[in-house]
PDB file of N, H, CA, C and O in Angstrom:
ATOM      1  N   MET A   1       8.075 -10.030  -6.461  1.00  0.00           N
ATOM      2  CA  MET A   1       7.309  -9.035  -7.178  1.00  0.00           C
ATOM      3  C   MET A   1       8.305  -8.119  -7.893  1.00  0.00           C
ATOM      4  O   MET A   1       9.279  -7.674  -7.288  1.00  0.00           O
ATOM      5  N   PRO A   2       8.074  -7.845  -9.140  1.00  0.00           N
ATOM      6  CA  PRO A   2       9.010  -7.004  -9.891  1.00  0.00           C
ATOM      7  C   PRO A   2       8.896  -5.526  -9.530  1.00  0.00           C
ATOM      8  O   PRO A   2       7.865  -5.052  -9.054  1.00  0.00           O
ATOM      9  N   ARG A   3       9.966  -4.838  -9.768  1.00  0.00           N
ATOM     10  H   ARG A   3      10.804  -5.223 -10.154  1.00  0.00           H
ATOM     11  CA  ARG A   3       9.983  -3.389  -9.594  1.00  0.00           C
ATOM     12  C   ARG A   3       9.409  -2.768 -10.865  1.00  0.00           C
ATOM     13  O   ARG A   3       9.736  -3.199 -11.970  1.00  0.00           O
ATOM     14  N   ILE A   4       8.560  -1.762 -10.711  1.00  0.00           N
ATOM     15  H   ILE A   4       8.294  -1.412  -9.813  1.00  0.00           H
ATOM     16  CA  ILE A   4       7.918  -1.129 -11.859  1.00  0.00           C
ATOM     17  C   ILE A   4       8.336   0.333 -11.912  1.00  0.00           C
ATOM     18  O   ILE A   4       8.210   1.060 -10.927  1.00  0.00           O
ATOM     19  N   ASP A   5       8.828   0.752 -13.056  1.00  0.00           N
ATOM     20  H   ASP A   5       8.930   0.161 -13.856  1.00  0.00           H
ATOM     21  CA  ASP A   5       9.206   2.144 -13.273  1.00  0.00           C
ATOM     22  C   ASP A   5       7.970   2.888 -13.772  1.00  0.00           C
ATOM     23  O   ASP A   5       7.514   2.657 -14.892  1.00  0.00           O
ATOM     24  N   LEU A   6       7.433   3.772 -12.949  1.00  0.00           N
ATOM     25  H   LEU A   6       7.803   3.959 -12.039  1.00  0.00           H
ATOM     26  CA  LEU A   6       6.202   4.489 -13.302  1.00  0.00           C
ATOM     27  C   LEU A   6       6.380   5.459 -14.460  1.00  0.00           C
ATOM     28  O   LEU A   6       5.402   5.943 -15.029  1.00  0.00           O
ATOM     29  N   LYS A   7       7.637   5.742 -14.808  1.00  0.00           N
ATOM     30  H   LYS A   7       8.432   5.349 -14.345  1.00  0.00           H
ATOM     31  CA  LYS A   7       7.888   6.643 -15.931  1.00  0.00           C
ATOM     32  C   LYS A   7       7.824   5.912 -17.265  1.00  0.00           C
ATOM     33  O   LYS A   7       7.816   6.539 -18.325  1.00  0.00           O
ATOM     34  N   GLN A   8       7.780   4.589 -17.210  1.00  0.00           N
ATOM     35  H   GLN A   8       7.787   4.080 -16.350  1.00  0.00           H
ATOM     36  CA  GLN A   8       7.732   3.772 -18.425  1.00  0.00           C
ATOM     37  C   GLN A   8       6.332   3.160 -18.546  1.00  0.00           C
ATOM     38  O   GLN A   8       5.755   2.735 -17.545  1.00  0.00           O
ATOM     39  N   GLY A   9       5.798   3.114 -19.735  1.00  0.00           N
ATOM     40  H   GLY A   9       6.267   3.460 -20.548  1.00  0.00           H
ATOM     41  CA  GLY A   9       4.505   2.471 -19.950  1.00  0.00           C
ATOM     42  C   GLY A   9       3.330   3.390 -19.653  1.00  0.00           C
ATOM     43  O   GLY A   9       3.489   4.598 -19.476  1.00  0.00           O
ATOM     44  N   GLU A  10       2.141   2.786 -19.604  1.00  0.00           N
ATOM     45  H   GLU A  10       2.012   1.805 -19.748  1.00  0.00           H
ATOM     46  CA  GLU A  10       0.912   3.555 -19.416  1.00  0.00           C
ATOM     47  C   GLU A  10       0.540   3.634 -17.938  1.00  0.00           C
ATOM     48  O   GLU A  10       0.492   2.619 -17.243  1.00  0.00           O
ATOM     49  N   GLN A  11       0.278   4.850 -17.469  1.00  0.00           N
ATOM     50  H   GLN A  11       0.317   5.675 -18.033  1.00  0.00           H
ATOM     51  CA  GLN A  11      -0.050   5.068 -16.067  1.00  0.00           C
ATOM     52  C   GLN A  11      -1.323   4.312 -15.672  1.00  0.00           C
ATOM     53  O   GLN A  11      -1.392   3.773 -14.567  1.00  0.00           O
ATOM     54  N   LYS A  12      -2.329   4.262 -16.547  1.00  0.00           N
ATOM     55  H   LYS A  12      -2.273   4.700 -17.444  1.00  0.00           H
ATOM     56  CA  LYS A  12      -3.576   3.557 -16.230  1.00  0.00           C
ATOM     57  C   LYS A  12      -3.313   2.076 -15.960  1.00  0.00           C
ATOM     58  O   LYS A  12      -3.927   1.485 -15.072  1.00  0.00           O
ATOM     59  N   LYS A  13      -2.410   1.486 -16.718  1.00  0.00           N
ATOM     60  H   LYS A  13      -1.911   1.966 -17.439  1.00  0.00           H
ATOM     61  CA  LYS A  13      -2.079   0.073 -16.508  1.00  0.00           C
ATOM     62  C   LYS A  13      -1.352  -0.117 -15.177  1.00  0.00           C
ATOM     63  O   LYS A  13      -1.585  -1.100 -14.473  1.00  0.00           O
ATOM     64  N   HIS A  14      -0.488   0.808 -14.841  1.00  0.00           N
ATOM     65  H   HIS A  14      -0.299   1.607 -15.413  1.00  0.00           H
ATOM     66  CA  HIS A  14       0.233   0.731 -13.571  1.00  0.00           C
ATOM     67  C   HIS A  14      -0.748   0.821 -12.400  1.00  0.00           C
ATOM     68  O   HIS A  14      -0.646   0.056 -11.442  1.00  0.00           O
ATOM     69  N   VAL A  15      -1.691   1.750 -12.478  1.00  0.00           N
ATOM     70  H   VAL A  15      -1.774   2.372 -13.256  1.00  0.00           H
ATOM     71  CA  VAL A  15      -2.672   1.924 -11.405  1.00  0.00           C
ATOM     72  C   VAL A  15      -3.556   0.684 -11.284  1.00  0.00           C
ATOM     73  O   VAL A  15      -3.828   0.217 -10.178  1.00  0.00           O
ATOM     74  N   ALA A  16      -4.000   0.155 -12.416  1.00  0.00           N
ATOM     75  H   ALA A  16      -3.778   0.533 -13.314  1.00  0.00           H
ATOM     76  CA  ALA A  16      -4.839  -1.047 -12.397  1.00  0.00           C
ATOM     77  C   ALA A  16      -4.089  -2.215 -11.766  1.00  0.00           C
ATOM     78  O   ALA A  16      -4.661  -2.969 -10.978  1.00  0.00           O
ATOM     79  N   ARG A  17      -2.826  -2.366 -12.104  1.00  0.00           N
ATOM     80  H   ARG A  17      -2.361  -1.754 -12.744  1.00  0.00           H
ATOM     81  CA  ARG A  17      -2.033  -3.462 -11.535  1.00  0.00           C
ATOM     82  C   ARG A  17      -1.832  -3.265 -10.038  1.00  0.00           C
ATOM     83  O   ARG A  17      -1.931  -4.217  -9.265  1.00  0.00           O
ATOM     84  N   ALA A  18      -1.551  -2.029  -9.629  1.00  0.00           N
ATOM     85  H   ALA A  18      -1.472  -1.255 -10.258  1.00  0.00           H
ATOM     86  CA  ALA A  18      -1.359  -1.744  -8.205  1.00  0.00           C
ATOM     87  C   ALA A  18      -2.626  -2.074  -7.415  1.00  0.00           C
ATOM     88  O   ALA A  18      -2.550  -2.671  -6.341  1.00  0.00           O
ATOM     89  N   LEU A  19      -3.777  -1.691  -7.940  1.00  0.00           N
ATOM     90  H   LEU A  19      -3.838  -1.206  -8.813  1.00  0.00           H
ATOM     91  CA  LEU A  19      -5.035  -1.999  -7.254  1.00  0.00           C
ATOM     92  C   LEU A  19      -5.254  -3.501  -7.147  1.00  0.00           C
ATOM     93  O   LEU A  19      -5.699  -3.991  -6.109  1.00  0.00           O
ATOM     94  N   LYS A  20      -4.948  -4.231  -8.206  1.00  0.00           N
ATOM     95  H   LYS A  20      -4.587  -3.833  -9.050  1.00  0.00           H
ATOM     96  CA  LYS A  20      -5.103  -5.680  -8.182  1.00  0.00           C
ATOM     97  C   LYS A  20      -4.186  -6.292  -7.131  1.00  0.00           C
ATOM     98  O   LYS A  20      -4.610  -7.152  -6.359  1.00  0.00           O
ATOM     99  N   GLU A  21      -2.946  -5.856  -7.100  1.00  0.00           N
ATOM    100  H   GLU A  21      -2.602  -5.157  -7.727  1.00  0.00           H
ATOM    101  CA  GLU A  21      -1.981  -6.403  -6.148  1.00  0.00           C
ATOM    102  C   GLU A  21      -2.405  -6.096  -4.708  1.00  0.00           C
ATOM    103  O   GLU A  21      -2.278  -6.952  -3.833  1.00  0.00           O
ATOM    104  N   LEU A  22      -2.905  -4.885  -4.457  1.00  0.00           N
ATOM    105  H   LEU A  22      -3.008  -4.190  -5.168  1.00  0.00           H
ATOM    106  CA  LEU A  22      -3.375  -4.537  -3.117  1.00  0.00           C
ATOM    107  C   LEU A  22      -4.557  -5.414  -2.722  1.00  0.00           C
ATOM    108  O   LEU A  22      -4.624  -5.898  -1.592  1.00  0.00           O
ATOM    109  N   ARG A  23      -5.482  -5.618  -3.641  1.00  0.00           N
ATOM    110  H   ARG A  23      -5.428  -5.225  -4.559  1.00  0.00           H
ATOM    111  CA  ARG A  23      -6.645  -6.485  -3.367  1.00  0.00           C
ATOM    112  C   ARG A  23      -6.225  -7.929  -3.125  1.00  0.00           C
ATOM    113  O   ARG A  23      -6.900  -8.657  -2.397  1.00  0.00           O
ATOM    114  N   ASP A  24      -5.120  -8.346  -3.726  1.00  0.00           N
ATOM    115  H   ASP A  24      -4.572  -7.754  -4.317  1.00  0.00           H
ATOM    116  CA  ASP A  24      -4.613  -9.705  -3.545  1.00  0.00           C
ATOM    117  C   ASP A  24      -3.785  -9.862  -2.265  1.00  0.00           C
ATOM    118  O   ASP A  24      -3.283 -10.948  -1.976  1.00  0.00           O
ATOM    119  N   GLY A  25      -3.645  -8.768  -1.499  1.00  0.00           N
ATOM    120  H   GLY A  25      -4.053  -7.886  -1.734  1.00  0.00           H
ATOM    121  CA  GLY A  25      -2.964  -8.846  -0.216  1.00  0.00           C
ATOM    122  C   GLY A  25      -1.508  -8.436  -0.195  1.00  0.00           C
ATOM    123  O   GLY A  25      -0.838  -8.568   0.829  1.00  0.00           O
ATOM    124  N   TYR A  26      -1.013  -7.940  -1.313  1.00  0.00           N
ATOM    125  H   TYR A  26      -1.557  -7.832  -2.145  1.00  0.00           H
ATOM    126  CA  TYR A  26       0.392  -7.515  -1.352  1.00  0.00           C
ATOM    127  C   TYR A  26       0.563  -6.129  -0.748  1.00  0.00           C
ATOM    128  O   TYR A  26      -0.385  -5.347  -0.674  1.00  0.00           O
ATOM    129  N   VAL A  27       1.775  -5.839  -0.320  1.00  0.00           N
ATOM    130  H   VAL A  27       2.545  -6.475  -0.380  1.00  0.00           H
ATOM    131  CA  VAL A  27       2.152  -4.516   0.176  1.00  0.00           C
ATOM    132  C   VAL A  27       3.014  -3.879  -0.904  1.00  0.00           C
ATOM    133  O   VAL A  27       3.908  -4.521  -1.454  1.00  0.00           O
ATOM    134  N   ILE A  28       2.744  -2.625  -1.202  1.00  0.00           N
ATOM    135  H   ILE A  28       2.017  -2.103  -0.756  1.00  0.00           H
ATOM    136  CA  ILE A  28       3.509  -1.889  -2.213  1.00  0.00           C
ATOM    137  C   ILE A  28       4.326  -0.813  -1.510  1.00  0.00           C
ATOM    138  O   ILE A  28       3.816  -0.098  -0.647  1.00  0.00           O
ATOM    139  N   VAL A  29       5.580  -0.706  -1.881  1.00  0.00           N
ATOM    140  H   VAL A  29       5.994  -1.287  -2.582  1.00  0.00           H
ATOM    141  CA  VAL A  29       6.447   0.355  -1.374  1.00  0.00           C
ATOM    142  C   VAL A  29       6.594   1.363  -2.505  1.00  0.00           C
ATOM    143  O   VAL A  29       7.098   1.035  -3.579  1.00  0.00           O
ATOM    144  N   ALA A  30       6.147   2.595  -2.254  1.00  0.00           N
ATOM    145  H   ALA A  30       5.738   2.861  -1.381  1.00  0.00           H
ATOM    146  CA  ALA A  30       6.152   3.627  -3.296  1.00  0.00           C
ATOM    147  C   ALA A  30       7.017   4.808  -2.860  1.00  0.00           C
ATOM    148  O   ALA A  30       6.998   5.197  -1.692  1.00  0.00           O
ATOM    149  N   PRO A  31       7.770   5.376  -3.795  1.00  0.00           N
ATOM    150  CA  PRO A  31       8.620   6.518  -3.445  1.00  0.00           C
ATOM    151  C   PRO A  31       7.809   7.810  -3.309  1.00  0.00           C
ATOM    152  O   PRO A  31       6.845   8.052  -4.035  1.00  0.00           O
ATOM    153  N   LEU A  32       8.239   8.616  -2.360  1.00  0.00           N
ATOM    154  H   LEU A  32       9.022   8.420  -1.770  1.00  0.00           H
ATOM    155  CA  LEU A  32       7.712   9.974  -2.195  1.00  0.00           C
ATOM    156  C   LEU A  32       8.890  10.932  -2.312  1.00  0.00           C
ATOM    157  O   LEU A  32      10.013  10.514  -2.594  1.00  0.00           O
ATOM    158  N   GLU A  33       8.632  12.198  -2.098  1.00  0.00           N
ATOM    159  H   GLU A  33       7.720  12.538  -1.869  1.00  0.00           H
ATOM    160  CA  GLU A  33       9.689  13.196  -2.219  1.00  0.00           C
ATOM    161  C   GLU A  33      10.873  12.939  -1.288  1.00  0.00           C
ATOM    162  O   GLU A  33      12.029  13.032  -1.703  1.00  0.00           O
ATOM    163  N   HIS A  34      10.582  12.621  -0.045  1.00  0.00           N
ATOM    164  H   HIS A  34       9.644  12.545   0.292  1.00  0.00           H
ATOM    165  CA  HIS A  34      11.652  12.519   0.952  1.00  0.00           C
ATOM    166  C   HIS A  34      11.708  11.152   1.627  1.00  0.00           C
ATOM    167  O   HIS A  34      12.183  11.042   2.757  1.00  0.00           O
ATOM    168  N   GLY A  35      11.239  10.131   0.961  1.00  0.00           N
ATOM    169  H   GLY A  35      10.853  10.221   0.043  1.00  0.00           H
ATOM    170  CA  GLY A  35      11.267   8.796   1.546  1.00  0.00           C
ATOM    171  C   GLY A  35      10.314   7.871   0.801  1.00  0.00           C
ATOM    172  O   GLY A  35      10.050   8.046  -0.389  1.00  0.00           O
ATOM    173  N   TYR A  36       9.812   6.894   1.522  1.00  0.00           N
ATOM    174  H   TYR A  36      10.027   6.751   2.488  1.00  0.00           H
ATOM    175  CA  TYR A  36       8.929   5.901   0.923  1.00  0.00           C
ATOM    176  C   TYR A  36       7.672   5.749   1.758  1.00  0.00           C
ATOM    177  O   TYR A  36       7.662   6.083   2.943  1.00  0.00           O
ATOM    178  N   VAL A  37       6.613   5.246   1.142  1.00  0.00           N
ATOM    179  H   VAL A  37       6.621   4.975   0.180  1.00  0.00           H
ATOM    180  CA  VAL A  37       5.364   4.969   1.833  1.00  0.00           C
ATOM    181  C   VAL A  37       4.994   3.520   1.547  1.00  0.00           C
ATOM    182  O   VAL A  37       5.218   3.015   0.447  1.00  0.00           O
ATOM    183  N   TYR A  38       4.428   2.860   2.549  1.00  0.00           N
ATOM    184  H   TYR A  38       4.246   3.270   3.442  1.00  0.00           H
ATOM    185  CA  TYR A  38       3.950   1.490   2.403  1.00  0.00           C
ATOM    186  C   TYR A  38       2.446   1.545   2.142  1.00  0.00           C
ATOM    187  O   TYR A  38       1.704   2.193   2.881  1.00  0.00           O
ATOM    188  N   LEU A  39       2.010   0.872   1.103  1.00  0.00           N
ATOM    189  H   LEU A  39       2.612   0.345   0.502  1.00  0.00           H
ATOM    190  CA  LEU A  39       0.600   0.838   0.749  1.00  0.00           C
ATOM    191  C   LEU A  39       0.073  -0.570   0.984  1.00  0.00           C
ATOM    192  O   LEU A  39       0.668  -1.547   0.529  1.00  0.00           O
ATOM    193  N   ALA A  40      -1.058  -0.669   1.702  1.00  0.00           N
ATOM    194  H   ALA A  40      -1.541   0.125   2.071  1.00  0.00           H
ATOM    195  CA  ALA A  40      -1.660  -1.965   1.989  1.00  0.00           C
ATOM    196  C   ALA A  40      -3.169  -1.774   2.115  1.00  0.00           C
ATOM    197  O   ALA A  40      -3.646  -0.667   2.360  1.00  0.00           O
ATOM    198  N   ASP A  41      -3.902  -2.853   1.947  1.00  0.00           N
ATOM    199  H   ASP A  41      -3.514  -3.753   1.748  1.00  0.00           H
ATOM    200  CA  ASP A  41      -5.355  -2.831   2.116  1.00  0.00           C
ATOM    201  C   ASP A  41      -5.659  -2.789   3.611  1.00  0.00           C
ATOM    202  O   ASP A  41      -5.422  -3.769   4.318  1.00  0.00           O
ATOM    203  N   ALA A  42      -6.180  -1.668   4.096  1.00  0.00           N
ATOM    204  H   ALA A  42      -6.372  -0.872   3.521  1.00  0.00           H
ATOM    205  CA  ALA A  42      -6.458  -1.487   5.520  1.00  0.00           C
ATOM    206  C   ALA A  42      -7.538  -2.438   6.030  1.00  0.00           C
ATOM    207  O   ALA A  42      -7.671  -2.624   7.240  1.00  0.00           O
ATOM    208  N   PHE A  43      -8.307  -3.038   5.129  1.00  0.00           N
ATOM    209  H   PHE A  43      -8.199  -2.886   4.147  1.00  0.00           H
ATOM    210  CA  PHE A  43      -9.363  -3.972   5.527  1.00  0.00           C
ATOM    211  C   PHE A  43      -8.867  -5.421   5.549  1.00  0.00           C
ATOM    212  O   PHE A  43      -9.638  -6.336   5.839  1.00  0.00           O
ATOM    213  N   SER A  44      -7.613  -5.624   5.252  1.00  0.00           N
ATOM    214  H   SER A  44      -6.987  -4.880   5.017  1.00  0.00           H
ATOM    215  CA  SER A  44      -7.030  -6.965   5.251  1.00  0.00           C
ATOM    216  C   SER A  44      -6.035  -7.090   6.410  1.00  0.00           C
ATOM    217  O   SER A  44      -4.944  -6.524   6.347  1.00  0.00           O
ATOM    218  N   PRO A  45      -6.401  -7.821   7.461  1.00  0.00           N
ATOM    219  CA  PRO A  45      -5.473  -7.973   8.594  1.00  0.00           C
ATOM    220  C   PRO A  45      -4.128  -8.558   8.156  1.00  0.00           C
ATOM    221  O   PRO A  45      -3.087  -8.181   8.694  1.00  0.00           O
ATOM    222  N   TYR A  46      -4.139  -9.474   7.188  1.00  0.00           N
ATOM    223  H   TYR A  46      -4.984  -9.781   6.750  1.00  0.00           H
ATOM    224  CA  TYR A  46      -2.895 -10.060   6.687  1.00  0.00           C
ATOM    225  C   TYR A  46      -2.000  -8.975   6.069  1.00  0.00           C
ATOM    226  O   TYR A  46      -0.803  -8.923   6.350  1.00  0.00           O
ATOM    227  N   SER A  47      -2.573  -8.123   5.241  1.00  0.00           N
ATOM    228  H   SER A  47      -3.545  -8.165   5.012  1.00  0.00           H
ATOM    229  CA  SER A  47      -1.795  -7.067   4.575  1.00  0.00           C
ATOM    230  C   SER A  47      -1.252  -6.063   5.585  1.00  0.00           C
ATOM    231  O   SER A  47      -0.100  -5.637   5.493  1.00  0.00           O
ATOM    232  N   VAL A  48      -2.083  -5.691   6.541  1.00  0.00           N
ATOM    233  H   VAL A  48      -3.018  -6.037   6.616  1.00  0.00           H
ATOM    234  CA  VAL A  48      -1.650  -4.727   7.558  1.00  0.00           C
ATOM    235  C   VAL A  48      -0.516  -5.329   8.387  1.00  0.00           C
ATOM    236  O   VAL A  48       0.468  -4.650   8.679  1.00  0.00           O
ATOM    237  N   ARG A  49      -0.651  -6.600   8.765  1.00  0.00           N
ATOM    238  H   ARG A  49      -1.450  -7.152   8.528  1.00  0.00           H
ATOM    239  CA  ARG A  49       0.407  -7.257   9.539  1.00  0.00           C
ATOM    240  C   ARG A  49       1.705  -7.336   8.727  1.00  0.00           C
ATOM    241  O   ARG A  49       2.790  -7.091   9.254  1.00  0.00           O
ATOM    242  N   ALA A  50       1.583  -7.677   7.450  1.00  0.00           N
ATOM    243  H   ALA A  50       0.701  -7.876   7.022  1.00  0.00           H
ATOM    244  CA  ALA A  50       2.769  -7.745   6.581  1.00  0.00           C
ATOM    245  C   ALA A  50       3.463  -6.390   6.509  1.00  0.00           C
ATOM    246  O   ALA A  50       4.691  -6.317   6.534  1.00  0.00           O
ATOM    247  N   MET A  51       2.680  -5.317   6.421  1.00  0.00           N
ATOM    248  H   MET A  51       1.682  -5.377   6.400  1.00  0.00           H
ATOM    249  CA  MET A  51       3.255  -3.974   6.367  1.00  0.00           C
ATOM    250  C   MET A  51       4.021  -3.668   7.655  1.00  0.00           C
ATOM    251  O   MET A  51       5.125  -3.127   7.609  1.00  0.00           O
ATOM    252  N   HIS A  52       3.434  -4.016   8.807  1.00  0.00           N
ATOM    253  H   HIS A  52       2.537  -4.456   8.845  1.00  0.00           H
ATOM    254  CA  HIS A  52       4.108  -3.770  10.081  1.00  0.00           C
ATOM    255  C   HIS A  52       5.404  -4.582  10.189  1.00  0.00           C
ATOM    256  O   HIS A  52       6.402  -4.095  10.720  1.00  0.00           O
ATOM    257  N   VAL A  53       5.385  -5.803   9.693  1.00  0.00           N
ATOM    258  H   VAL A  53       4.574  -6.199   9.262  1.00  0.00           H
ATOM    259  CA  VAL A  53       6.591  -6.628   9.711  1.00  0.00           C
ATOM    260  C   VAL A  53       7.673  -6.000   8.829  1.00  0.00           C
ATOM    261  O   VAL A  53       8.833  -5.914   9.231  1.00  0.00           O
ATOM    262  N   LEU A  54       7.293  -5.565   7.634  1.00  0.00           N
ATOM    263  H   LEU A  54       6.351  -5.635   7.307  1.00  0.00           H
ATOM    264  CA  LEU A  54       8.259  -4.931   6.729  1.00  0.00           C
ATOM    265  C   LEU A  54       8.863  -3.668   7.338  1.00  0.00           C
ATOM    266  O   LEU A  54      10.046  -3.381   7.153  1.00  0.00           O
ATOM    267  N   ARG A  55       8.036  -2.920   8.066  1.00  0.00           N
ATOM    268  H   ARG A  55       7.075  -3.153   8.216  1.00  0.00           H
ATOM    269  CA  ARG A  55       8.506  -1.678   8.688  1.00  0.00           C
ATOM    270  C   ARG A  55       9.224  -1.918  10.010  1.00  0.00           C
ATOM    271  O   ARG A  55       9.813  -1.003  10.586  1.00  0.00           O
ATOM    272  N   LYS A  56       9.165  -3.175  10.488  1.00  0.00           N
ATOM    273  H   LYS A  56       8.687  -3.918  10.020  1.00  0.00           H
ATOM    274  CA  LYS A  56       9.767  -3.542  11.772  1.00  0.00           C
ATOM    275  C   LYS A  56       9.163  -2.743  12.927  1.00  0.00           C
ATOM    276  O   LYS A  56       9.867  -2.311  13.840  1.00  0.00           O
ATOM    277  N   ASP A  57       7.833  -2.556  12.867  1.00  0.00           N
ATOM    278  H   ASP A  57       7.261  -2.907  12.126  1.00  0.00           H
ATOM    279  CA  ASP A  57       7.114  -1.839  13.914  1.00  0.00           C
ATOM    280  C   ASP A  57       7.025  -2.680  15.179  1.00  0.00           C
ATOM    281  O   ASP A  57       6.926  -3.905  15.114  1.00  0.00           O
ATOM    282  N   ALA A  58       7.061  -2.021  16.318  1.00  0.00           N
ATOM    283  H   ALA A  58       7.142  -1.026  16.371  1.00  0.00           H
ATOM    284  CA  ALA A  58       6.817  -2.696  17.593  1.00  0.00           C
ATOM    285  C   ALA A  58       5.322  -3.021  17.684  1.00  0.00           C
ATOM    286  O   ALA A  58       4.506  -2.392  17.012  1.00  0.00           O
ATOM    287  N   ASP A  59       4.972  -3.996  18.509  1.00  0.00           N
ATOM    288  H   ASP A  59       5.636  -4.508  19.055  1.00  0.00           H
ATOM    289  CA  ASP A  59       3.559  -4.340  18.691  1.00  0.00           C
ATOM    290  C   ASP A  59       2.780  -3.125  19.179  1.00  0.00           C
ATOM    291  O   ASP A  59       3.266  -2.360  20.012  1.00  0.00           O
ATOM    292  N   GLY A  60       1.576  -2.955  18.660  1.00  0.00           N
ATOM    293  H   GLY A  60       1.181  -3.577  17.984  1.00  0.00           H
ATOM    294  CA  GLY A  60       0.705  -1.864  19.090  1.00  0.00           C
ATOM    295  C   GLY A  60       0.903  -0.556  18.351  1.00  0.00           C
ATOM    296  O   GLY A  60       0.206   0.418  18.638  1.00  0.00           O
ATOM    297  N   ILE A  61       1.823  -0.504  17.415  1.00  0.00           N
ATOM    298  H   ILE A  61       2.388  -1.295  17.181  1.00  0.00           H
ATOM    299  CA  ILE A  61       2.051   0.723  16.648  1.00  0.00           C
ATOM    300  C   ILE A  61       0.927   0.892  15.632  1.00  0.00           C
ATOM    301  O   ILE A  61       0.618  -0.030  14.876  1.00  0.00           O
ATOM    302  N   ALA A  62       0.327   2.061  15.620  1.00  0.00           N
ATOM    303  H   ALA A  62       0.578   2.809  16.234  1.00  0.00           H
ATOM    304  CA  ALA A  62      -0.741   2.356  14.663  1.00  0.00           C
ATOM    305  C   ALA A  62      -0.153   2.915  13.375  1.00  0.00           C
ATOM    306  O   ALA A  62       0.957   3.446  13.359  1.00  0.00           O
ATOM    307  N   SER A  63      -0.911   2.785  12.308  1.00  0.00           N
ATOM    308  H   SER A  63      -1.813   2.354  12.321  1.00  0.00           H
ATOM    309  CA  SER A  63      -0.501   3.329  11.010  1.00  0.00           C
ATOM    310  C   SER A  63      -1.502   4.380  10.556  1.00  0.00           C
ATOM    311  O   SER A  63      -2.669   4.358  10.949  1.00  0.00           O
ATOM    312  N   GLN A  64      -1.035   5.287   9.735  1.00  0.00           N
ATOM    313  H   GLN A  64      -0.087   5.305   9.416  1.00  0.00           H
ATOM    314  CA  GLN A  64      -1.935   6.259   9.135  1.00  0.00           C
ATOM    315  C   GLN A  64      -2.746   5.569   8.052  1.00  0.00           C
ATOM    316  O   GLN A  64      -2.245   4.705   7.332  1.00  0.00           O
ATOM    317  N   VAL A  65      -4.003   5.963   7.951  1.00  0.00           N
ATOM    318  H   VAL A  65      -4.410   6.665   8.536  1.00  0.00           H
ATOM    319  CA  VAL A  65      -4.884   5.380   6.947  1.00  0.00           C
ATOM    320  C   VAL A  65      -5.516   6.506   6.150  1.00  0.00           C
ATOM    321  O   VAL A  65      -6.049   7.462   6.715  1.00  0.00           O
ATOM    322  N   LEU A  66      -5.452   6.384   4.835  1.00  0.00           N
ATOM    323  H   LEU A  66      -5.019   5.608   4.376  1.00  0.00           H
ATOM    324  CA  LEU A  66      -6.132   7.325   3.961  1.00  0.00           C
ATOM    325  C   LEU A  66      -7.401   6.645   3.455  1.00  0.00           C
ATOM    326  O   LEU A  66      -7.362   5.516   2.966  1.00  0.00           O
ATOM    327  N   ALA A  67      -8.511   7.340   3.578  1.00  0.00           N
ATOM    328  H   ALA A  67      -8.542   8.257   3.975  1.00  0.00           H
ATOM    329  CA  ALA A  67      -9.799   6.778   3.174  1.00  0.00           C
ATOM    330  C   ALA A  67     -10.399   7.596   2.041  1.00  0.00           C
ATOM    331  O   ALA A  67     -10.229   8.814   1.975  1.00  0.00           O
ATOM    332  N   HIS A  68     -11.099   6.909   1.158  1.00  0.00           N
ATOM    333  H   HIS A  68     -11.237   5.920   1.212  1.00  0.00           H
ATOM    334  CA  HIS A  68     -11.716   7.547  -0.005  1.00  0.00           C
ATOM    335  C   HIS A  68     -12.810   8.520   0.406  1.00  0.00           C
ATOM    336  O   HIS A  68     -12.969   9.573  -0.211  1.00  0.00           O
ATOM    337  N   SER A  69     -13.578   8.172   1.462  1.00  0.00           N
ATOM    338  H   SER A  69     -13.449   7.316   1.964  1.00  0.00           H
ATOM    339  CA  SER A  69     -14.702   9.016   1.858  1.00  0.00           C
ATOM    340  C   SER A  69     -15.042   8.786   3.321  1.00  0.00           C
ATOM    341  O   SER A  69     -14.555   7.838   3.937  1.00  0.00           O
ATOM    342  N   ALA A  70     -15.874   9.648   3.873  1.00  0.00           N
ATOM    343  H   ALA A  70     -16.271  10.418   3.373  1.00  0.00           H
ATOM    344  CA  ALA A  70     -16.344   9.476   5.247  1.00  0.00           C
ATOM    345  C   ALA A  70     -17.156   8.199   5.369  1.00  0.00           C
ATOM    346  O   ALA A  70     -17.162   7.568   6.426  1.00  0.00           O
ATOM    347  N   GLN A  71     -17.837   7.811   4.307  1.00  0.00           N
ATOM    348  H   GLN A  71     -17.832   8.324   3.448  1.00  0.00           H
ATOM    349  CA  GLN A  71     -18.609   6.565   4.313  1.00  0.00           C
ATOM    350  C   GLN A  71     -17.699   5.367   4.521  1.00  0.00           C
ATOM    351  O   GLN A  71     -18.054   4.437   5.246  1.00  0.00           O
ATOM    352  N   THR A  72     -16.541   5.379   3.900  1.00  0.00           N
ATOM    353  H   THR A  72     -16.253   6.134   3.312  1.00  0.00           H
ATOM    354  CA  THR A  72     -15.586   4.289   4.056  1.00  0.00           C
ATOM    355  C   THR A  72     -15.118   4.199   5.497  1.00  0.00           C
ATOM    356  O   THR A  72     -14.973   3.103   6.037  1.00  0.00           O
ATOM    357  N   VAL A  73     -14.882   5.341   6.121  1.00  0.00           N
ATOM    358  H   VAL A  73     -15.001   6.232   5.682  1.00  0.00           H
ATOM    359  CA  VAL A  73     -14.425   5.373   7.507  1.00  0.00           C
ATOM    360  C   VAL A  73     -15.504   4.802   8.432  1.00  0.00           C
ATOM    361  O   VAL A  73     -15.211   4.055   9.365  1.00  0.00           O
ATOM    362  N   ALA A  74     -16.746   5.169   8.152  1.00  0.00           N
ATOM    363  H   ALA A  74     -16.984   5.776   7.393  1.00  0.00           H
ATOM    364  CA  ALA A  74     -17.870   4.672   8.986  1.00  0.00           C
ATOM    365  C   ALA A  74     -17.980   3.180   8.848  1.00  0.00           C
ATOM    366  O   ALA A  74     -18.852   2.565   9.461  1.00  0.00           O
TER     367      ALA A  74
END
């Protein structure tokens, strides 16, 4: 998967591509102020497992999940 510079090109295209890649099961590593965050589809066991492997998590380690709404959580 290629590296994408978010400062180049159109932000809408970058977001659309990121959403497509997440839906296709890929894990995205995105920079934050003081480190990186792993983005994966929380509803895809394959994607979640891939993220844990990339992070070298021990078995049973939970991840933080951001949800769009309370309905999504339910």
